[in-house]
Steps between C-alpha positions, in 0.01 A plus 500: 500500500631837400550744794355780285164311470463483876581870538251599227231290658565659837488845342172416325343378824621810682359725226161320520494544877584871471229554237238321711596716792490828305180443301170442680280214407219579260167399639151487354379788716711749302244496219277807461195497726272591208487453130685781319370424148173703534701806608728458196195480268351810664825693438501387137138609449556840656546796273866576423653801669535815298857601410644762737530866396873462463456252215281745318753781553777282355286411199413868442871603520591223263242616246607864538869405452409301184298799374788747552778259394361257237849363441477335843208268399724221358698513826184450706386219273841334531475497881147354498 
């Protein structure tokens, strides 16, 4: 028997013991206390939120920049 095999087996057992000590056991009572799927469906059916005012300001500035500097339009299209 190779001495390295014994050492590796000992290290593996030690690592298993350390992992068992560090990580708690997962039990069946960690499951959610109620079904979450109806809440997910309710969120999906809800009306989407309107974009914030900052998005509209950025869009307006982009359109104004393209109106004043039409040469910049290909650059904007490249970065899309």
